[in-house]
C-alpha positions, -999 to +999 in steps of 0.1 A: +167-055-085+198-058-111+211-091-118+242-103-139+237-135-161+265-153-176+263-181-201+295-203-207+303-227-232+290-259-212+260-280-224+225-265-212+225-230-226+186-232-225+192-229-184+209-196-191+185-184-215+153-194-192+167-174-162+173-144-183+140-142-197+122-149-165+144-122-147+133-097-176+096-108-171+097-101-136+111-063-141+145-070-130+174-052-149+199-077-161+235-078-176+245-104-201+276-120-207+279-146-235+311-163-242+324-174-276+319-211-268+285-203-256+275-187-288+284-221-306+264-242-280+235-218-282+233-226-321+238-261-315+215-269-287+185-243-290+186-232-330+184-197-317+205-166-329+231-159-301+222-121-313+185-127-304+193-140-271+214-113-264+185-088-275+166-103-246+186-073-224+196-039-233+228-044-218+250-074-232+285-078-234+314-098-251+339-120-228+366-097-240+349-064-231+370-055-197+354-017-201+320-030-190+308-016-160+305-050-147+340-054-146+341-031-116+334-035-079+320-001-078+291-012-103+263-022-078+239-051-084+221-078-063+236-110-074+253-128-106+244-163-120+266-183-145+239-210-163+254-229-173+290-229-157+318-249-173+344-265-153+370-241-169+351-212-156+345-228-122+382-235-119+390-200-129+368-183-103+383-207-076+416-198-081+410-157-089+421-161-125+401-134-142+409-140-177+379-129-193+347-107-184+327-136-171+354-146-147+361-110-137+326-101-131+323-133-107+356-123-090+340-087-082+308-106-071+327-127-045+352-099-033+321-074-030+301-101-009+274-104-033+254-134-044+270-158-069+250-189-081+268-213-103+249-239-123+278-265-131+271-289-159+294-321-159+294-357-150+310-378-135+328-351-113+365-353-108+382-346-074+395-319-090+359-302-099+346-313-063+377-295-048+368-263-067+332-265-057+341-270-021+363-242-022+337-219-035+308-232-015+329-224+018+331-189+008+294-186+002+289-193-034+257-213-041+268-244-061+237-255-080+238-282-104+204-285-126+192-317-114+159-326-126+129-331-103+111-361-114+086-358-083+070-329-109+066-358-133+081-336-162+066-344-197+087-319-220+123-306-215+108-270-205+094-288-176+127-294-162+143-261-173+113-243-157+119-258-122+156-251-123+150-214-131+125-211-104+152-225-079+175-200-092+150-171-090+146-183-052+184-182-046+188-146-061+160-134-042+136-127-070+097-129-063+081-152-089+051-173-098+067-202-118+066-227-090+054-233-054+073-246-027+072-285-017+050-280+013+024-258-010+004-276-036+035-293-056+028-270-084+051-259-114+031-230-132+027-240-168+037-271-162+023-300-183+009-325-159+012-361-168-018-367-146-052-381-160-071-354-138-048-326-148-046-316-112-007-319-112+017-345-100+014-361-063+043-360-036+061-395-035+052-420-007+078-419+020+089-445+046 
């Protein structure tokens, strides 16, 4: 498989980094775009050097590189994910305003009817944000806010990030062993369970 990954300047750079690393670990060919704002956020939130993150894949681009292969619809790939996705980027995509490579690659993904997954990071959401999300959802774009799953009883931040990463890979059609489905064993691979038995979290009671 071949997946395009973009990291924008919204909070939550860990999501994009985690998705990129897991795709690589599962032998998926990746193309990475890190925006200028994202480079700052990566340093602030993770302490990592953005160039180190770019080194997770042999194919990385700046947001100004319109000569990149992913700027063309003739470049075939299996989907694109923007994690996290800023409201500026989401608005640009919703209105076909391709000012940089991230927006152009997303625009191409839509017109070629390929998978596009957006992880918007903002709260509260204004009517403008919601209208832009609805516009994209109606044409098949997956709007996937990184909502924490507390039924997993997360202990550390990585537990939350891994769960969202697993959900993203599901949406992209990438087979993985990060997490079981809800009807299986309620398990997140590598999850640090808070239960004394170490057997993992139990599903919540209903009714």
